[in-house]
C-alpha positions as CSV (number, residue, x, y, z in Angstrom):
1,M,120.4,102.7,107.2
2,K,122.8,100.4,105.4
3,S,124.3,102.8,102.9
4,N,124.0,106.2,101.4
5,G,122.4,104.7,98.4
6,S,119.7,103.0,100.4
7,S,119.2,106.2,102.5
8,E,118.7,108.2,99.3
9,G,116.3,105.6,97.9
10,L,114.2,105.7,101.1
11,R,114.1,109.5,101.0
12,E,112.9,109.4,97.4
13,L,110.3,106.8,98.2
14,L,108.9,108.8,101.1
15,C,108.9,112.0,99.1
16,Q,106.9,110.3,96.4
17,A,104.6,108.7,99.0
18,L,103.9,112.1,100.6
19,E,103.2,113.7,97.3
20,T,101.0,110.8,96.3
21,E,98.9,111.2,99.5
22,M,98.7,115.0,99.0
23,G,97.6,114.5,95.4
24,G,95.2,111.8,96.4
25,I,93.3,114.1,98.6
26,E,92.7,116.4,95.6
27,V,91.8,113.4,93.4
28,Y,89.1,112.2,95.9
29,R,87.7,115.7,96.4
30,T,87.2,116.1,92.7
31,A,86.0,112.5,92.2
32,L,83.3,113.1,94.8
33,R,81.9,115.8,92.6
34,C,81.8,113.3,89.7
35,A,80.1,110.5,91.7
36,V,76.5,109.7,90.8
37,N,76.1,106.4,92.5
38,Q,75.4,107.2,96.2
39,E,77.0,104.0,97.5
40,L,80.2,104.9,95.6
41,K,80.0,108.5,96.8
42,K,79.8,107.2,100.4
43,E,82.8,104.9,99.9
44,W,84.9,107.7,98.3
45,Q,84.1,110.0,101.2
46,E,85.5,107.4,103.6
47,Y,88.6,107.0,101.4
48,L,89.2,110.8,101.4
49,E,89.2,110.9,105.2
50,Q,91.5,107.9,105.3
51,T,93.9,109.5,102.7
52,E,94.0,112.6,104.8
53,N,95.1,110.5,107.7
54,H,97.7,108.7,105.5
55,E,99.2,112.0,104.7
56,R,99.6,112.8,108.4
57,I,101.2,109.4,109.0
58,V,103.8,110.0,106.2
59,R,104.6,113.4,107.6
60,E,105.2,111.8,111.0
61,L,107.6,109.4,109.4
62,F,109.6,112.3,108.0
63,G,109.9,113.7,111.5
64,T,110.9,110.4,113.1
65,L,113.5,109.8,110.4
66,G,114.9,113.3,110.5
67,L,113.9,114.2,107.0
68,D,112.4,117.4,105.5
69,P,108.9,116.8,104.2
70,D,109.3,119.8,101.8
71,T,112.3,118.2,100.0
72,E,111.9,118.4,96.2
73,T,113.1,115.5,94.0
74,P,112.7,114.8,90.3
75,G,110.5,111.9,91.1
76,R,108.3,113.9,93.4
77,A,107.7,116.5,90.8
78,I,106.6,113.8,88.3
79,V,104.2,112.4,90.9
80,R,102.8,115.9,91.5
81,G,102.3,116.4,87.8
82,K,100.5,113.1,87.3
83,G,98.1,113.9,90.2
84,E,97.4,117.3,88.7
85,G,96.7,115.7,85.4
86,L,94.1,113.3,87.0
87,V,92.3,116.2,88.6
88,E,92.4,118.1,85.3
89,A,90.9,115.1,83.4
90,M,88.0,114.9,85.9
91,E,87.4,118.7,85.7
92,K,87.2,118.4,81.9
93,A,84.8,115.4,82.2
94,L,82.6,117.4,84.5
95,S,82.5,120.4,82.1
96,S,81.0,118.1,79.4
97,G,77.8,117.9,81.5
98,K,77.5,114.1,81.1
99,K,77.4,112.9,84.7
100,E,77.7,109.2,84.1
101,A,80.6,109.7,81.8
102,A,82.3,111.9,84.4
103,Q,81.8,109.2,87.0
104,L,83.6,106.7,84.8
105,V,86.5,109.1,84.3
106,A,86.7,109.6,88.0
107,C,86.7,105.9,88.7
108,E,89.7,105.4,86.3
109,C,91.5,108.4,87.9
110,V,91.1,107.0,91.4
111,V,92.3,103.6,90.2
112,E,95.4,105.2,88.6
113,A,96.1,107.2,91.8
114,E,95.6,104.3,94.1
115,T,97.8,102.0,92.0
116,K,100.8,104.3,92.7
117,D,99.7,104.7,96.3
118,H,99.5,101.0,96.8
119,L,102.9,100.4,95.3
120,N,104.4,103.1,97.6
121,W,103.1,101.3,100.7
122,E,104.1,97.9,99.5
123,L,107.6,99.2,99.1
124,I,107.6,100.8,102.5
125,G,106.5,97.5,104.0
126,E,109.4,95.8,102.3
127,V,111.9,98.3,103.6
128,A,110.4,98.0,107.1
129,K,111.3,94.3,107.2
130,K,115.0,95.1,106.8
131,Q,115.3,98.3,108.8
132,T,116.3,98.2,112.5
133,G,116.0,100.5,115.4
134,E,113.6,103.4,115.7
135,S,113.3,104.0,112.0
136,G,112.4,100.3,111.4
137,R,109.8,100.4,114.1
138,A,108.3,103.6,112.7
139,L,108.1,102.3,109.2
140,K,106.6,99.0,110.3
141,A,104.0,100.8,112.5
142,A,103.0,103.1,109.7
143,Y,102.7,100.3,107.2
144,E,100.6,98.2,109.4
145,E,98.2,101.1,110.1
146,V,97.7,101.9,106.4
147,E,98.1,98.5,104.6
148,D,94.5,97.2,104.7
149,E,93.0,100.6,103.8
150,E,95.2,101.0,100.8
151,D,94.3,97.5,99.6
152,E,90.6,98.3,100.0
153,H,91.0,101.6,98.1
154,L,92.6,99.9,95.1
155,Y,90.6,96.6,94.8
156,H,87.2,98.0,95.6
157,T,87.5,101.0,93.2
158,T,88.8,98.7,90.5
159,G,85.6,96.7,91.0
160,W,83.4,99.8,90.8
161,C,85.2,100.9,87.7
162,R,84.6,97.6,85.9
163,E,81.0,97.3,86.8
164,L,80.0,100.9,86.0
165,W,81.7,100.5,82.6
166,L,79.8,97.3,82.0
167,Q,76.6,99.1,82.9
168,S,77.3,101.9,80.5
169,L,77.9,99.3,77.8
170,G,74.4,97.8,78.4
171,Q,75.9,94.7,79.9
172,P,74.8,93.0,83.1
173,A,76.6,94.7,86.0
174,V,76.9,93.8,89.7
175,L,76.5,96.9,91.9
176,P,77.9,97.2,94.4
177,P,80.7,95.1,93.0
178,P,81.6,91.8,94.5
179,E,84.9,93.2,95.8
180,E,82.9,95.6,97.9
181,K,80.4,93.0,99.1
182,K,83.1,90.6,100.1
183,D,85.3,93.4,101.5
184,V,88.4,92.1,99.8
185,K,91.8,93.3,100.9
186,T,94.2,91.1,98.9
187,A,95.0,90.5,95.2
188,I,93.8,86.9,95.6
189,G,90.6,87.9,97.3
190,A,90.0,90.5,94.5
191,A,90.5,87.8,91.8
192,R,88.2,85.4,93.6
193,A,85.5,88.1,94.0
194,K,85.7,89.0,90.3
195,A,85.4,85.3,89.4
196,S,82.3,84.9,91.6
197,R,80.3,87.7,90.0
198,R,76.9,86.6,88.9
199,P,75.2,89.5,87.2
200,K,71.5,89.3,86.4
201,S,70.5,89.8,82.8
202,P,68.2,92.8,82.2
203,G,64.6,91.6,81.9
204,A,65.4,88.0,82.8
205,K,62.4,86.1,84.0
206,T,62.3,83.6,86.7
207,A,60.7,80.3,85.6
208,S,57.5,79.5,87.4
209,P,57.6,76.3,89.4
210,R,55.7,73.4,87.7
211,K,52.6,72.6,89.6
212,S,52.0,68.9,90.5
213,S,48.9,67.2,91.9
214,G,48.9,64.6,94.7
215,N,48.5,61.9,92.1
216,G,51.7,62.4,90.0
217,G,50.6,65.5,88.2
218,A,48.4,63.9,85.5
219,R,45.4,65.9,84.2
220,G,42.3,65.5,86.2
221,G,44.2,64.2,89.1
222,R,44.2,60.6,87.8
223,R,47.3,58.6,87.1
224,P,47.1,57.0,83.6
225,P,47.0,53.2,83.8
226,S,50.3,51.4,83.3
227,R,50.8,49.1,80.3
228,S,50.9,46.0,82.5
229,A,47.6,46.9,84.1
230,S,46.0,47.4,80.7
231,S,47.4,44.1,79.5
232,S,46.0,42.3,82.6
233,R,42.5,43.7,82.0
234,S,42.7,42.6,78.3
235,A,43.6,39.0,79.3
236,R,40.6,38.8,81.7
237,T,38.2,39.8,79.0
């Protein structure tokens, strides 16, 4: 590591990253109790399992870098408090007895948790580009293993949150969201997926195709005489 400052900064980042993963596990466990949509529930179950694996990966980084995973820092304590607040918010929503409302709260809580988680891994990836030796290799390997999954967690759940909110407002919604259907894993991909959404209006009717006959669609199957033909007959008479 280049300096004591950069070493301390990396330790702080990894402490916050570990706490974020630990809190994220509790966030997903609670969010699953709030989920009503079965497709969303299935997705969050997958994300929970991936987050448990992400916690394991961060702990391995501590071991490789010779750091103590139980190290307490002011930033880590704040991350822990935020995670506990998200779980508390979902518990409060569940206690209201309104399942769809609790699901919306859970979506927002997951997006908040994943926004911090995504930032952590983005920063780890940046550090990995500069680090050398065993620590650099370990950081890079961890980042590459987790990156796509973290992108999916954030962008897909953001799409679910938007569409479920629109549905609750009586607006046309696309479920599953386009981010899910297109399996986006980049900010650009998420923006394009959002721009491509084509919700169906409730009660919209599809126009029936206009029937046409073999003779141009005139009533009785006969084509009306042209003006020139009528003029020609008048001249002959």
